[in-house]
C-alpha positions in Angstrom: 26.4 20.5 37.4 28.0 23.7 35.9 24.3 25.2 34.6 21.9 27.2 36.0 18.5 26.1 37.1 16.4 26.1 34.3 12.8 28.6 34.3 9.7 26.8 34.7 9.2 25.3 31.3 7.3 26.5 28.5 4.3 24.7 26.9 5.7 22.0 25.4 5.1 20.5 22.1 3.7 17.4 21.2 6.8 15.0 22.9 9.2 17.6 23.9 9.8 19.9 26.9 11.1 23.7 26.5 12.7 25.7 28.8 15.5 28.4 29.4 18.7 27.8 30.8 22.0 29.6 31.6 25.5 28.0 30.7 27.6 30.1 32.7 26.7 33.9 31.3 25.5 32.5 28.1 21.7 31.9 28.2 20.0 29.2 25.6 16.9 27.3 24.9 16.9 23.3 25.8 14.7 21.4 23.7 14.3 17.8 25.8 12.3 14.7 24.4 11.4 11.8 26.3 14.5 9.6 27.4 16.8 11.7 26.0 20.1 10.1 24.3 23.0 12.2 24.1 22.6 16.5 23.5 23.1 18.8 20.4 24.6 21.9 20.9 22.6 24.3 18.3 24.8 27.2 16.9 21.7 29.4 14.7 22.6 31.4 11.7 22.4 35.2 11.1 25.4 36.4 9.9 26.6 36.6 13.5 24.6 39.5 13.5 20.9 38.6 13.7 18.9 35.5 14.8 18.0 34.4 18.1 16.9 31.5 20.5 14.0 32.1 20.1 13.7 31.9 16.6 15.4 29.0 16.3 13.6 27.2 19.1 11.2 25.5 16.5 13.9 24.0 14.7 15.4 22.7 17.8 12.1 20.6 18.8 11.9 19.2 16.0 15.8 18.5 15.9 15.3 16.9 19.5 12.2 15.4 18.4 13.8 13.2 15.3 17.6 12.2 16.8 16.0 11.9 20.5 18.7 14.1 21.9 18.6 17.1 24.0 19.0 20.2 22.0 20.9 23.5 23.4 20.5 26.4 20.9 22.7 29.0 22.3 22.2 32.5 22.1 25.4 33.8 21.4 26.5 37.8 21.6 25.7 39.6 18.0 28.0 42.0 16.5 27.9 44.7 15.6 27.9 45.5 20.1 29.4 42.0 20.0 32.3 41.8 17.4 34.6 39.1 17.6 35.8 36.8 19.4 32.1 36.8 21.8 30.3 35.0 19.2 34.0 32.2 20.0 33.4 33.0 23.5 30.2 32.2 24.2 30.1 29.0 22.4 32.8 27.9 24.4 31.6 28.5 27.5 28.2 26.5 26.7 30.3 23.4 25.5 32.6 23.7 28.2 29.6 23.4 30.5 28.0 20.7 28.6 31.2 18.4 28.1 31.9 18.8 32.0 28.2 18.4 33.0 28.2 15.0 31.5 32.1 14.2 30.8 30.6 13.4 26.7 31.4 16.0 24.2 28.2 16.8 22.0 27.4 16.5 18.9 27.5 20.0 17.4 24.8 21.7 14.6 25.2 25.1 13.2 23.2 26.9 10.0 24.7 29.6 8.4 27.1 31.1 10.4 26.5 29.1 13.1 27.7 26.2 10.9 30.9 28.7 10.9 30.7 29.1 14.2 30.4 24.9 15.6 33.2 24.7 12.8 35.6 27.5 14.8 34.9 26.0 18.0 36.4 22.4 16.8 39.3 24.3 15.6 39.4 26.0 19.2 39.1 22.5 21.0 41.6 20.7 18.6 44.2 23.3 19.2 43.7 23.9 23.3 43.4 20.2 23.7 39.8 19.8 24.8 38.0 16.7 23.8 36.2 17.6 20.2 32.1 17.6 19.6 31.3 13.6 19.4 30.1 14.8 15.6 29.8 18.2 13.5 26.7 19.1 11.2 26.7 22.2 9.1 23.9 23.6 7.1 25.2 26.3 4.5 27.6 27.3 6.6 29.7 30.0 6.1 33.5 29.2 6.7 35.6 31.5 4.7 35.3 34.8 5.8 37.2 36.4 3.4 33.9 36.3 0.8 36.4 35.5 -2.2 34.8 32.2 -3.7 33.8 31.8 -6.7 30.0 31.3 -5.9 29.5 34.0 -4.6 29.1 35.7 -8.4 27.8 32.1 -10.0 25.7 31.5 -7.6 24.0 35.2 -6.9 20.9 35.0 -9.6 19.6 31.7 -7.7 20.5 32.2 -4.0 17.6 35.2 -3.0 18.4 34.4 1.1 22.3 35.6 0.7 24.1 38.2 -1.1 28.3 39.2 -1.7 27.2 42.4 -0.2 25.6 41.2 2.7 27.9 38.8 3.2 31.0 41.2 3.1 29.2 44.0 5.3 28.5 41.1 8.1 31.9 39.9 7.8 33.1 43.4 8.5 30.7 44.2 11.5 31.6 40.6 12.9 35.6 41.4 12.6 36.0 45.0 12.7 38.9 44.9 11.6 40.0 41.5 12.3 42.2 39.6 9.9 39.5 37.5 8.0 41.9 34.4 7.9 41.9 33.6 11.3 40.8 30.2 11.2 38.7 30.7 14.3 37.0 33.5 12.0 37.4 31.4 8.7 37.8 27.8 10.1 38.2 26.9 6.1 41.9 28.0 7.1 42.6 25.9 9.8 44.1 22.9 10.7 41.5 20.3 10.4 43.4 17.0 11.1 41.7 16.5 14.3 38.2 17.2 13.3 35.4 14.8 14.1 33.0 13.3 11.4 31.1 15.7 9.9 28.4 15.8 8.2 27.7 19.1 5.7 24.5 19.9 3.8 24.5 22.8 1.3 21.9 24.2 -1.6 23.9 23.3 -5.2 22.1 27.4 -5.9 23.6 29.1 -2.6 26.8 31.6 -2.7 28.2 29.6 0.3 28.1 26.2 -2.1 31.9 26.7 -2.3 32.7 27.6 1.2 30.8 23.7 1.9 32.9 22.2 -1.1 36.1 23.5 -0.1 35.3 22.3 3.2 34.5 19.2 2.6 37.4 18.2 0.2 40.0 19.7 3.5 38.1 17.4 5.3 38.8 14.2 3.4 42.3 15.3 2.9 43.0 15.8 6.6 41.6 12.2 7.2 37.8 13.0 8.8 35.0 10.5 8.2 33.3 13.4 6.0 29.9 13.2 4.7 28.1 15.7 2.3 24.8 16.7 0.8 24.1 19.0 -2.5 20.5 19.4 -2.7 19.4 21.3 -5.7 16.4 23.7 -6.3 16.0 24.5 -2.4 17.0 28.0 -0.2 20.1 28.8 1.7 20.2 27.2 5.3 16.4 25.5 4.3 16.4 23.1 6.7 16.6 25.2 9.7 14.3 28.3 8.0 11.7 26.3 5.7 10.7 23.6 8.7 7.5 22.2 6.1 9.5 21.6 3.1 9.7 18.5 2.3 13.3 18.5 1.6 13.9 20.0 5.3 12.1 16.9 6.5 14.4 15.0 4.0 17.5 16.8 5.9 16.6 16.3 9.0 16.1 12.6 8.3 19.9 12.8 6.5 21.0 14.8 10.2 19.4 12.2 12.3 21.2 9.2 10.3 24.6 10.6 11.1 24.1 11.9 14.4 22.4 9.4 15.9 25.1 7.0 16.3 27.4 9.6 17.3 25.3 10.4 20.8 26.1 8.7 23.8 23.8 7.8 26.3 25.2 10.8 29.6 24.5 9.6 32.8 21.8 10.6 34.7 
């Protein structure tokens, strides 16, 4: 195993053990249900400049219980102190250690910027010949940092959590002059032909709607098995941010039905 020894376990939520781990230089939180089957690697959102594994633990624990998988929430470095490509490097480091430890690619899940990071990881794997994730789940994913999609304008009045101005500021702080059309920053622009089965979930009221719609279309054109769920009347990244909404419970069911067939039982 390439993982470091974990810290003493935190008080576990019913049905899941929660503890801190390190994967090389990258800290993370691991949520493990009883008799786990497979691994989900989770990247939180926050525009590449906010968020943390601590804030993501409640969702990661619920995801572990629902899917029956061990969920690793990675605490990748954030801008502006750590601009691109720090986040993709951290994502790759955790992914490579999980893959080396079990020999089985994890399912990768991310919300908002974390969804973009998960998709960028899949682009990097396909480019380099590393096994791609077993599956990819993208929740309200930010997939094009050029920030030119029509939904930035058409959904400006209905998205209460994210705005075009905030997206442009976050992209500037993250890229710091690096071209936004690099597929490792904007995976919508990458070669998606080697992608794994992918599930996209987005609100029809959010400014990133067009990112998900365009990505689903690009995956389908590339011959990738693709599922999409577009839900009206819910906020950006609702499944991971607003845990107690009925719509979040329904989204977790959709995620579980997609992910469970892809989660291979890892060697003990």
